[in-house]
Backbone as JSON, one array per atom type, in Angstrom:
{
  "sequence": "MHAACSPMELRFPSCPARRLILFLRHFFLSRTSQASAGANQSRDHEIGQWEVRRPGWRECVSLMAPARCCVPGERLCSLEEGVPGSGTYTRHGFIFASLAGCLVRKSENGTLPVISVMRDVESQLLPDVGATVTCKVCSINSRFAKVHILYVGSSPLKTPFRGTIRREDIRATEKDKVEVYKSFRPGDIVLAKVISLGDAQSNYLLTTAENELGVVVAHSEAGVQMVPISWCEMQCPSTHGKELRKVARVQPQFLQT",
  "N": [[91.2, 180.25, -68.92], [91.82, 178.39, -65.87], [90.0, 174.96, -65.55], [87.44, 174.64, -63.05], [87.96, 172.74, -60.02], [86.7, 169.88, -59.6], [84.57, 168.27, -56.42], [85.45, 165.64, -56.06], [88.03, 166.25, -56.84], [88.96, 168.09, -54.79], [88.86, 166.45, -52.62], [90.56, 164.22, -53.23], [93.46, 165.39, -53.89], [96.07, 165.37, -55.88], [98.55, 162.94, -56.76], [100.99, 163.11, -55.49], [100.93, 164.94, -53.74], [98.88, 163.87, -52.06], [100.33, 161.72, -51.02], [101.55, 163.02, -49.69], [100.39, 164.16, -47.88], [99.22, 162.07, -46.38], [101.77, 160.55, -45.36], [102.31, 162.41, -43.94], [100.22, 162.65, -42.02], [100.01, 160.27, -40.77], [102.39, 159.67, -39.71], [102.94, 161.46, -37.46], [100.29, 160.62, -36.28], [101.21, 157.9, -35.14], [103.54, 158.83, -33.75], [102.42, 160.0, -31.42], [100.57, 158.32, -30.43], [102.42, 156.09, -29.94], [104.08, 157.88, -27.83], [101.63, 158.14, -26.18], [101.07, 155.39, -25.44], [103.64, 154.28, -24.19], [103.51, 156.17, -21.97], [101.17, 155.28, -20.59], [102.26, 152.86, -19.95], [104.57, 153.13, -18.55], [103.4, 154.21, -16.17], [101.59, 152.02, -15.64], [103.72, 149.88, -14.72], [105.33, 151.18, -12.73], [103.29, 150.98, -11.21], [102.81, 148.67, -10.67], [105.41, 147.52, -9.81], [104.68, 149.53, -7.46], [103.15, 148.33, -5.88], [103.95, 145.62, -5.78], [106.34, 146.17, -3.84], [104.92, 147.39, -1.51], [103.93, 146.05, 0.78], [100.84, 144.33, 3.08], [99.4, 146.63, 5.75], [99.29, 145.44, 8.32], [101.58, 143.58, 8.13], [103.83, 145.74, 7.37], [104.0, 147.03, 10.22], [104.75, 144.77, 11.87], [107.35, 144.23, 10.62], [108.48, 146.47, 10.28], [108.46, 147.72, 12.84], [110.13, 148.86, 15.43], [111.73, 147.12, 18.13], [110.79, 148.09, 21.75], [112.15, 149.68, 24.14], [113.31, 150.28, 27.0], [113.83, 152.34, 30.21], [115.45, 152.61, 33.03], [112.83, 153.01, 35.5], [110.99, 154.09, 33.82], [107.22, 153.77, 33.49], [105.85, 150.81, 32.34], [103.08, 149.37, 31.87], [99.68, 149.37, 33.55], [99.05, 147.01, 36.46], [96.57, 146.09, 35.58], [96.73, 144.92, 33.26], [98.93, 143.19, 32.96], [101.26, 141.09, 34.1], [103.9, 141.17, 36.54], [106.89, 140.78, 36.11], [110.74, 139.44, 35.63], [113.46, 142.0, 35.97], [111.4, 144.36, 36.41], [109.57, 146.26, 38.63], [106.68, 147.2, 40.92], [104.4, 149.61, 41.6], [102.41, 151.88, 42.73], [100.07, 150.42, 41.98], [101.03, 150.17, 38.83], [103.35, 148.97, 36.72], [107.11, 149.15, 36.24], [110.09, 149.36, 34.88], [113.02, 147.93, 36.09], [115.65, 148.0, 34.83], [117.27, 149.15, 32.03], [116.59, 147.78, 28.86], [115.29, 146.05, 26.58], [111.41, 145.52, 25.62], [109.83, 142.53, 26.85], [106.95, 140.89, 26.33], [104.93, 138.18, 27.59], [102.71, 135.97, 27.05], [100.47, 133.04, 27.89], [97.94, 130.32, 27.52], [96.07, 132.04, 27.53], [95.96, 133.71, 29.74], [97.22, 136.73, 31.58], [99.48, 138.37, 30.02], [103.59, 138.31, 31.05], [105.24, 140.32, 31.95], [108.54, 141.92, 31.24], [111.64, 142.76, 31.32], [114.46, 142.63, 29.21], [117.73, 142.56, 28.87], [121.21, 143.18, 27.4], [122.94, 140.12, 26.78], [126.03, 140.35, 27.08], [126.0, 142.91, 27.69], [126.32, 145.51, 31.07], [126.09, 144.35, 33.86], [123.61, 144.62, 36.12], [122.01, 146.02, 39.52], [119.65, 144.46, 40.99], [116.26, 145.17, 42.36], [116.02, 143.74, 45.26], [117.82, 142.4, 45.21], [120.53, 140.32, 46.31], [123.68, 141.8, 47.22], [127.36, 141.96, 46.98], [129.36, 144.12, 49.19], [132.08, 146.73, 49.35], [132.46, 148.67, 52.18], [133.15, 152.38, 52.23], [133.45, 154.58, 53.68], [131.87, 156.01, 56.54], [129.31, 157.84, 58.39], [127.47, 159.49, 61.01], [124.84, 158.99, 60.25], [124.87, 157.58, 57.97], [126.42, 154.5, 55.78], [129.1, 154.5, 53.24], [129.17, 152.8, 50.19], [130.98, 150.45, 48.33], [129.4, 148.59, 45.44], [130.18, 145.67, 44.83], [129.75, 142.74, 43.7], [126.67, 141.46, 42.15], [125.33, 139.07, 43.74], [126.54, 136.02, 42.99], [128.23, 137.04, 40.68], [130.64, 138.73, 39.45], [131.04, 142.67, 38.86], [131.73, 144.79, 36.01], [131.9, 147.04, 36.36], [132.39, 149.32, 39.82], [129.13, 149.79, 41.72], [127.95, 152.69, 43.26], [126.28, 152.6, 46.27], [124.1, 152.93, 49.31], [124.1, 152.55, 52.92], [121.28, 153.32, 54.79], [121.36, 154.43, 58.64], [118.64, 153.77, 59.57], [118.25, 151.24, 57.94], [119.75, 149.27, 59.38], [119.79, 147.32, 61.0], [116.84, 145.06, 61.83], [115.57, 145.68, 64.21], [114.8, 147.27, 67.35], [115.9, 150.33, 66.02], [116.14, 152.7, 66.65], [118.08, 152.91, 68.41], [120.44, 151.98, 67.02], [123.84, 152.41, 66.06], [125.78, 153.78, 63.18], [128.76, 153.26, 63.35], [129.06, 151.23, 65.06], [128.43, 149.03, 63.69], [129.49, 148.88, 61.02], [132.68, 149.29, 59.54], [135.25, 151.31, 57.56], [136.28, 149.75, 54.7], [135.19, 147.39, 55.61], [133.8, 144.01, 53.96], [130.35, 143.8, 53.13], [127.12, 141.84, 53.13], [124.67, 142.69, 51.51], [121.27, 143.98, 50.42], [119.49, 145.08, 48.01], [117.15, 147.83, 48.06], [116.1, 149.82, 46.37], [116.18, 151.63, 44.02], [116.98, 154.31, 44.17], [118.3, 157.77, 44.13], [120.06, 160.25, 42.33], [121.87, 161.45, 43.94], [122.04, 159.57, 46.24], [122.46, 156.83, 44.91], [122.07, 153.51, 44.67], [120.1, 151.98, 47.26], [120.47, 150.35, 50.01], [120.13, 147.66, 52.71], [120.71, 145.85, 55.24], [119.02, 144.6, 57.26], [118.64, 141.87, 57.76], [119.09, 138.33, 59.2], [120.96, 137.09, 57.58], [122.15, 138.83, 56.47], [125.14, 141.39, 56.87], [127.8, 142.2, 57.75], [130.86, 140.25, 56.56], [133.46, 139.9, 55.94], [136.17, 141.73, 57.55], [138.56, 143.3, 59.07], [141.12, 143.66, 61.51], [142.88, 146.33, 64.04], [144.67, 145.77, 63.84], [145.21, 144.48, 61.23], [144.87, 142.03, 61.1], [142.64, 139.74, 59.75], [139.33, 138.6, 61.01], [137.28, 137.0, 63.26], [133.78, 135.87, 63.56], [131.95, 136.06, 66.65], [129.81, 136.75, 68.04], [126.78, 138.32, 66.95], [126.65, 140.85, 67.3], [129.69, 140.95, 67.48], [132.97, 141.13, 66.77], [136.3, 139.15, 66.41], [139.86, 139.74, 66.63], [142.15, 137.2, 66.17], [144.93, 137.38, 66.65], [145.64, 139.42, 68.47], [143.82, 139.16, 70.08], [141.63, 141.19, 70.38], [138.35, 142.55, 70.7], [135.91, 143.76, 68.58], [133.01, 145.89, 67.76], [130.49, 145.06, 65.27], [127.96, 144.54, 63.05], [127.11, 141.76, 62.31], [126.59, 139.23, 60.06], [125.06, 136.04, 58.97], [126.52, 133.79, 57.69], [125.38, 132.27, 54.4], [125.61, 129.74, 52.93], [125.99, 129.51, 50.17], [126.97, 131.9, 49.35], [129.87, 131.77, 50.79], [132.0, 131.34, 49.16], [132.07, 133.92, 47.83]],
  "CA": [[91.21, 180.25, -67.42], [91.5, 177.05, -65.07], [88.85, 174.73, -65.15], [87.18, 174.64, -61.92], [87.82, 171.29, -59.39], [85.63, 168.92, -59.01], [84.8, 168.07, -55.18], [86.34, 164.42, -55.94], [89.48, 166.05, -56.7], [89.01, 168.67, -53.64], [88.64, 165.78, -51.52], [91.84, 163.55, -53.07], [94.37, 165.91, -54.28], [96.91, 164.72, -56.81], [98.89, 161.5, -56.33], [102.45, 163.37, -54.87], [100.45, 165.42, -52.55], [98.04, 163.41, -51.37], [101.15, 160.66, -50.5], [102.85, 163.62, -48.62], [99.9, 164.35, -46.75], [99.02, 161.01, -45.45], [102.53, 160.53, -44.72], [102.48, 163.22, -42.26], [99.12, 161.75, -40.9], [100.39, 158.23, -40.37], [103.68, 160.14, -38.93], [101.83, 162.18, -36.3], [99.39, 159.94, -35.22], [101.85, 156.75, -34.79], [104.25, 159.25, -32.75], [101.33, 160.18, -30.47], [100.05, 156.38, -30.15], [103.46, 155.54, -28.98], [103.84, 158.63, -26.56], [100.84, 157.87, -25.18], [101.19, 153.87, -24.79], [104.55, 154.48, -23.55], [103.29, 156.76, -20.49], [100.25, 154.21, -19.88], [103.17, 151.48, -19.57], [105.39, 153.37, -17.17], [102.75, 154.32, -15.25], [101.48, 150.72, -15.07], [104.62, 149.65, -14.27], [105.07, 151.87, -11.37], [101.97, 150.83, -10.04], [103.14, 147.08, -10.17], [106.43, 147.81, -8.83], [104.69, 149.92, -5.94], [102.17, 147.06, -5.57], [104.72, 144.51, -5.23], [106.79, 146.43, -2.76], [104.25, 147.6, -0.87], [102.89, 144.93, 1.72], [99.77, 145.13, 3.81], [99.74, 147.69, 7.1], [99.7, 144.04, 9.34], [102.85, 143.18, 7.72], [104.48, 146.93, 7.55], [103.77, 147.21, 11.43], [105.89, 143.66, 12.4], [108.39, 144.11, 9.9], [109.34, 147.64, 10.49], [108.19, 148.54, 14.02], [111.31, 148.36, 16.4], [111.79, 146.73, 19.54], [110.88, 149.06, 22.59], [113.39, 149.97, 24.54], [113.15, 150.9, 28.44], [114.96, 152.58, 31.01], [115.19, 152.21, 35.02], [112.14, 153.65, 35.77], [110.01, 154.12, 32.68], [106.76, 153.13, 33.35], [105.13, 150.18, 31.17], [101.49, 149.16, 31.93], [99.09, 148.79, 34.78], [98.73, 145.62, 37.0], [95.64, 145.05, 35.25], [97.37, 144.58, 31.95], [100.23, 142.31, 32.62], [102.29, 140.42, 35.36], [104.93, 141.88, 37.08], [108.44, 139.42, 35.57], [112.44, 140.17, 35.53], [113.48, 143.36, 35.08], [110.23, 145.41, 36.51], [108.68, 146.49, 39.81], [105.5, 147.52, 40.99], [104.6, 150.79, 42.58], [101.03, 152.52, 42.73], [99.16, 150.13, 40.77], [101.38, 150.0, 38.06], [104.73, 148.24, 36.83], [108.18, 149.74, 36.15], [111.37, 148.87, 34.63], [114.06, 148.18, 37.23], [116.55, 148.22, 34.2], [117.85, 149.15, 30.51], [116.88, 147.02, 27.85], [114.23, 146.09, 25.5], [110.83, 145.36, 26.42], [109.32, 141.31, 26.09], [105.28, 140.21, 26.63], [104.71, 136.7, 26.91], [100.96, 135.1, 27.45], [100.59, 131.4, 28.04], [96.65, 129.81, 27.9], [95.13, 133.35, 27.71], [96.44, 134.65, 31.13], [97.85, 138.27, 31.67], [100.72, 138.5, 29.94], [104.05, 138.73, 32.13], [105.8, 142.03, 31.63], [109.3, 141.45, 31.42], [112.52, 143.73, 30.74], [115.46, 141.82, 29.15], [119.04, 143.21, 28.67], [121.84, 141.96, 26.47], [123.95, 139.4, 27.8], [127.09, 141.21, 27.05], [126.04, 144.42, 28.73], [126.88, 145.53, 32.03], [124.93, 143.47, 34.73], [122.81, 145.8, 37.41], [121.47, 145.64, 40.68], [117.73, 144.45, 40.6], [115.55, 145.54, 43.46], [115.57, 142.58, 46.62], [119.01, 141.16, 44.73], [121.85, 140.18, 47.26], [125.03, 142.14, 46.54], [128.28, 141.73, 48.06], [129.68, 145.56, 48.84], [132.77, 147.36, 50.48], [132.15, 149.95, 53.17], [134.14, 152.9, 51.79], [133.37, 155.52, 54.61], [130.53, 155.99, 57.16], [129.07, 159.29, 59.33], [126.09, 158.98, 62.25], [123.67, 158.49, 59.68], [124.69, 155.98, 56.96], [127.8, 154.27, 55.12], [128.74, 154.64, 51.55], [129.67, 151.45, 50.03], [131.2, 150.28, 46.38], [129.01, 147.56, 44.98], [131.02, 144.9, 43.71], [128.83, 141.54, 43.42], [125.2, 140.84, 42.45], [124.79, 137.32, 43.91], [127.85, 135.54, 42.98], [128.57, 137.54, 39.63], [131.33, 140.1, 40.04], [130.48, 143.39, 38.51], [132.73, 145.29, 35.13], [132.45, 148.61, 37.2], [131.44, 149.22, 40.73], [128.54, 150.82, 41.62], [128.06, 153.13, 44.7], [125.38, 152.43, 47.68], [124.17, 153.79, 50.63], [122.95, 152.03, 53.83], [121.41, 154.35, 56.09], [121.11, 154.04, 59.67], [117.11, 152.79, 59.74], [117.85, 149.97, 57.41], [120.67, 148.58, 59.26], [118.83, 146.68, 61.62], [115.27, 145.06, 62.0], [114.57, 145.61, 65.46], [115.53, 149.07, 67.93], [116.41, 150.94, 65.02], [116.75, 154.33, 67.38], [119.91, 152.65, 69.03], [121.62, 151.97, 66.07], [124.78, 153.58, 65.45], [126.74, 152.99, 62.03], [130.34, 153.13, 63.72], [129.18, 150.17, 65.77], [128.04, 148.21, 62.46], [130.55, 149.05, 59.93], [134.25, 150.16, 59.46], [135.6, 151.23, 56.13], [137.37, 148.75, 54.48], [134.45, 145.81, 55.52], [133.01, 143.38, 52.97], [128.99, 143.32, 53.6], [126.32, 141.46, 52.21], [123.21, 143.47, 51.61], [120.16, 143.47, 49.73], [119.12, 146.38, 47.19], [115.63, 147.91, 48.56], [115.39, 150.85, 45.88], [117.65, 152.13, 42.91], [117.75, 155.59, 44.84], [118.26, 158.96, 42.76], [121.08, 160.64, 41.7], [122.63, 161.57, 45.39], [121.9, 158.59, 47.07], [122.48, 155.75, 44.43], [121.54, 152.23, 45.41], [119.81, 152.18, 48.81], [120.78, 148.86, 50.56], [119.52, 146.96, 53.57], [121.24, 144.45, 55.84], [118.39, 143.75, 58.24], [118.22, 140.23, 58.21], [119.99, 137.87, 59.68], [121.84, 136.73, 56.86], [122.71, 140.35, 55.99], [125.82, 142.21, 57.33], [129.82, 142.18, 57.59], [131.11, 138.88, 56.34], [134.84, 139.83, 56.29], [136.83, 142.94, 58.26], [140.57, 143.57, 59.72], [141.26, 144.64, 63.24], [143.56, 147.89, 63.85], [146.4, 145.25, 63.37], [145.48, 144.38, 60.09], [144.62, 140.71, 60.67], [140.99, 139.12, 59.97], [138.65, 138.75, 62.23], [135.82, 135.67, 63.25], [132.64, 136.6, 64.43], [131.99, 135.17, 67.71], [128.3, 136.98, 68.15], [125.72, 138.45, 65.68], [127.04, 141.53, 67.07], [130.76, 141.29, 67.55], [134.34, 139.84, 65.86], [137.58, 139.17, 67.57], [141.24, 139.46, 66.08], [142.84, 135.93, 66.62], [146.37, 138.0, 67.32], [145.2, 140.47, 69.71], [142.11, 139.16, 70.54], [141.09, 142.32, 70.75], [136.91, 142.5, 70.39], [135.08, 144.89, 67.85], [131.42, 145.95, 67.55], [130.49, 144.52, 63.99], [126.82, 143.79, 62.25], [127.69, 140.4, 61.86], [126.14, 137.98, 59.03], [125.12, 134.91, 59.29], [126.58, 133.58, 56.18], [124.74, 131.28, 53.6], [126.6, 129.16, 51.8], [126.43, 130.06, 48.39], [128.09, 132.91, 49.47], [131.06, 131.44, 50.97], [132.71, 131.54, 47.84], [132.24, 135.18, 47.02]],
  "C": [[91.22, 178.49, -67.08], [89.9, 176.28, -65.13], [88.63, 174.4, -63.75], [87.31, 172.79, -61.72], [86.34, 171.0, -58.91], [85.76, 168.43, -57.25], [85.63, 166.6, -54.86], [88.13, 165.11, -55.88], [90.04, 167.06, -55.49], [89.98, 167.7, -52.81], [90.48, 164.94, -51.3], [92.63, 164.48, -54.38], [95.26, 164.64, -55.42], [97.86, 163.8, -56.15], [100.42, 161.89, -55.15], [101.97, 164.15, -53.78], [99.79, 164.89, -51.66], [98.96, 162.37, -50.75], [101.81, 161.26, -49.37], [101.84, 163.9, -47.25], [99.17, 163.4, -45.89], [100.69, 160.25, -45.11], [102.93, 161.3, -43.49], [102.07, 163.07, -41.54], [99.64, 160.95, -39.97], [101.66, 158.92, -39.06], [103.2, 160.6, -37.25], [101.46, 161.46, -35.57], [100.34, 158.4, -35.0], [102.69, 157.82, -33.49], [103.54, 159.4, -31.46], [101.21, 158.72, -29.88], [101.33, 156.6, -29.31], [103.86, 155.81, -27.75], [103.33, 157.98, -25.5], [100.88, 156.05, -24.78], [102.5, 153.71, -23.6], [104.3, 155.11, -21.75], [102.45, 155.58, -19.95], [101.33, 153.37, -19.2], [104.45, 151.92, -18.56], [104.91, 153.76, -16.09], [102.16, 152.96, -14.58], [102.12, 149.67, -14.16], [105.21, 149.77, -12.79], [104.48, 151.65, -10.72], [102.42, 149.48, -9.26], [104.1, 147.04, -9.49], [106.04, 148.48, -7.21], [103.77, 148.76, -5.2], [102.76, 145.61, -4.59], [105.67, 144.75, -4.05], [106.3, 146.78, -1.86], [103.26, 146.56, -0.08], [101.84, 145.53, 2.73], [100.46, 145.86, 5.05], [100.03, 146.76, 8.2], [101.16, 143.6, 9.05], [103.92, 144.65, 7.9], [104.39, 146.9, 9.27], [104.61, 146.01, 12.03], [106.94, 143.76, 11.75], [109.09, 145.35, 10.61], [109.31, 148.32, 11.89], [109.06, 147.98, 15.08], [110.54, 147.68, 17.4], [111.69, 147.43, 20.6], [112.0, 148.64, 23.53], [113.06, 150.47, 25.7], [114.23, 151.47, 28.89], [114.96, 152.68, 32.37], [114.57, 153.19, 34.84], [110.7, 154.19, 35.26], [108.3, 153.21, 33.17], [106.07, 152.37, 32.08], [103.74, 149.84, 31.09], [101.27, 149.08, 32.93], [99.04, 146.97, 35.08], [97.44, 145.09, 36.46], [95.63, 144.35, 34.21], [98.12, 143.61, 31.52], [100.56, 141.97, 34.4], [103.29, 141.11, 35.69], [106.44, 140.61, 36.7], [109.96, 140.28, 35.81], [112.46, 141.48, 34.93], [112.54, 144.81, 35.28], [110.38, 145.37, 37.9], [107.59, 147.25, 40.01], [105.57, 148.27, 41.84], [103.41, 151.96, 42.03], [100.35, 152.21, 41.66], [99.99, 149.72, 39.14], [103.35, 149.31, 37.66], [105.16, 149.1, 36.11], [109.19, 149.02, 35.85], [112.07, 149.27, 35.34], [115.38, 148.5, 36.29], [116.51, 148.36, 32.78], [118.01, 147.88, 29.95], [115.53, 146.86, 27.05], [112.59, 145.04, 26.55], [110.06, 143.97, 25.89], [107.85, 141.26, 27.38], [105.12, 139.08, 26.39], [103.77, 135.99, 27.79], [101.02, 133.62, 27.55], [99.04, 131.42, 28.38], [95.93, 131.02, 28.36], [94.85, 134.02, 28.99], [97.21, 136.03, 30.33], [99.15, 138.15, 30.88], [102.44, 139.15, 30.79], [105.04, 139.57, 31.27], [107.35, 141.6, 31.95], [110.44, 142.56, 30.66], [113.81, 142.99, 30.61], [116.66, 142.39, 28.19], [120.18, 142.59, 27.87], [122.93, 141.23, 26.84], [125.46, 140.29, 28.19], [127.15, 142.88, 27.55], [126.15, 144.23, 30.33], [125.84, 145.09, 33.21], [124.55, 144.79, 35.91], [122.28, 145.37, 38.6], [120.26, 145.65, 40.3], [117.38, 144.76, 42.37], [115.29, 144.23, 44.12], [117.09, 141.96, 45.98], [119.91, 141.29, 46.2], [123.22, 140.74, 46.56], [126.38, 142.0, 47.84], [129.12, 143.62, 47.37], [130.98, 146.02, 49.39], [132.31, 148.82, 51.1], [133.68, 150.81, 52.64], [134.34, 154.21, 53.03], [131.98, 155.47, 55.13], [130.5, 157.47, 58.13], [128.18, 158.45, 60.61], [125.23, 158.58, 61.04], [123.69, 157.6, 58.66], [125.8, 155.89, 56.36], [127.31, 153.84, 54.36], [129.75, 153.46, 51.35], [129.83, 151.23, 48.26], [130.28, 148.68, 46.52], [129.74, 146.3, 43.84], [130.32, 143.47, 43.15], [127.37, 141.57, 43.11], [125.2, 139.37, 42.05], [126.54, 136.79, 44.1], [128.84, 135.81, 41.31], [129.71, 139.09, 40.03], [130.91, 141.5, 38.67], [131.88, 144.41, 37.58], [133.05, 146.5, 36.04], [131.86, 148.4, 38.41], [130.24, 150.15, 41.09], [128.28, 151.5, 43.25], [126.53, 153.0, 45.42], [125.74, 152.9, 48.67], [123.58, 152.51, 51.8], [122.67, 152.67, 54.8], [121.07, 153.37, 57.43], [119.58, 152.97, 60.69], [117.54, 151.35, 59.05], [119.47, 148.82, 57.75], [120.55, 147.0, 60.15], [117.21, 146.66, 61.64], [114.15, 145.99, 62.91], [115.51, 146.71, 66.31], [116.63, 149.78, 67.21], [117.03, 152.67, 65.69], [117.96, 154.06, 68.04], [120.64, 152.19, 68.46], [122.44, 152.9, 66.06], [125.55, 153.05, 64.86], [128.01, 152.91, 62.96], [130.29, 152.11, 64.48], [128.68, 148.9, 64.98], [129.0, 147.97, 61.79], [131.49, 149.96, 60.11], [134.59, 150.14, 58.04], [136.13, 150.05, 56.15], [136.75, 147.21, 54.79], [133.54, 145.36, 54.32], [131.48, 143.47, 53.78], [128.28, 142.88, 52.26], [125.42, 142.24, 52.23], [122.45, 143.08, 50.65], [119.71, 144.87, 49.32], [117.42, 146.34, 47.71], [114.87, 148.93, 47.64], [116.44, 150.99, 45.13], [117.93, 153.71, 43.37], [117.4, 156.71, 43.76], [119.73, 159.36, 42.72], [122.26, 160.91, 42.47], [123.38, 160.43, 45.92], [122.44, 157.1, 46.35], [121.45, 154.66, 44.84], [121.28, 152.44, 46.88], [119.57, 150.68, 48.81], [120.21, 148.72, 52.03], [120.29, 146.25, 54.09], [120.52, 144.24, 57.09], [117.5, 142.77, 58.24], [119.63, 139.69, 58.73], [121.25, 137.32, 58.94], [122.55, 137.48, 55.96], [124.28, 140.81, 56.86], [127.52, 142.2, 56.93], [130.1, 140.82, 57.63], [132.91, 138.75, 56.45], [135.18, 141.34, 56.57], [137.95, 142.35, 59.1], [140.52, 144.59, 60.73], [142.33, 145.32, 63.37], [144.54, 146.71, 63.4], [146.4, 144.29, 61.96], [145.24, 142.66, 59.64], [142.96, 140.66, 60.45], [140.44, 138.61, 61.07], [137.69, 137.83, 62.32], [135.03, 136.54, 63.96], [132.82, 135.49, 65.47], [130.41, 135.26, 68.32], [127.58, 137.19, 67.27], [126.06, 140.3, 65.66], [129.19, 142.34, 67.16], [131.5, 140.33, 66.81], [135.26, 140.3, 66.63], [138.64, 138.83, 66.18], [141.82, 138.13, 66.88], [144.08, 136.05, 66.67], [146.25, 138.69, 68.58], [144.42, 140.03, 70.44], [141.07, 139.9, 71.37], [139.27, 141.97, 69.79], [136.53, 143.65, 69.7], [133.46, 144.63, 67.17], [131.61, 146.17, 65.72], [128.63, 144.35, 63.95], [126.93, 143.29, 61.62], [126.99, 140.03, 61.22], [126.12, 137.19, 59.29], [125.05, 134.18, 57.66], [125.75, 132.46, 55.44], [125.88, 130.58, 52.64], [126.77, 129.37, 50.68], [127.09, 131.34, 48.58], [129.42, 133.04, 50.05], [131.96, 131.51, 50.34], [133.17, 132.94, 47.33], [133.45, 136.05, 48.14]]
}
């Protein structure tokens, strides 16, 4: 019979077996610790990268928020929140955009900000409310004259816009006695002012109800350019015939146009 093993021999087996047990134990412990350390390092690295890449919320708002773009007719704010600037108009206590572009707010000395709409310099120039435009009469009827807007101020347009001059917007006085055919004829060049952006059918609404607005260039039936002889008549220098027009008192800045 084999002699019984002592407790020391059970706890510490023979040398080869003990070496194998210690080797396996060391191997598994080292693999477990390496995997745990690698996972922690990877997690810390990811968190560190996130913290480096992630700015504060204020920086996110300032860096990622795009500039606000506006379209004509869009309500921007109330008159209590800002002062209307270029590219805007007011109606019913609110500020609206009159052209397409980017919203700009400028405030100085703690006053209310000036609300403006700026457009790209290379983009199409658009007639603004209150702008003086040069247009050509295309057709007339008893209620209005249809025109093509060619210039805004002294700046030519890339493509003409359509406009309408209504009978009640031709003169400032005696509006009920105005007759369109006695004020404009197709082919006339007219100075007018934009009073409204209009809608899809009437487009821009124009007025000539000022002394400086009206017909500046007109040709007689003989094809000769006429000269104004009064605020309501022009005369052909060839045939000396007179024709009725709503004549403009042209200002010097529009003579070259």
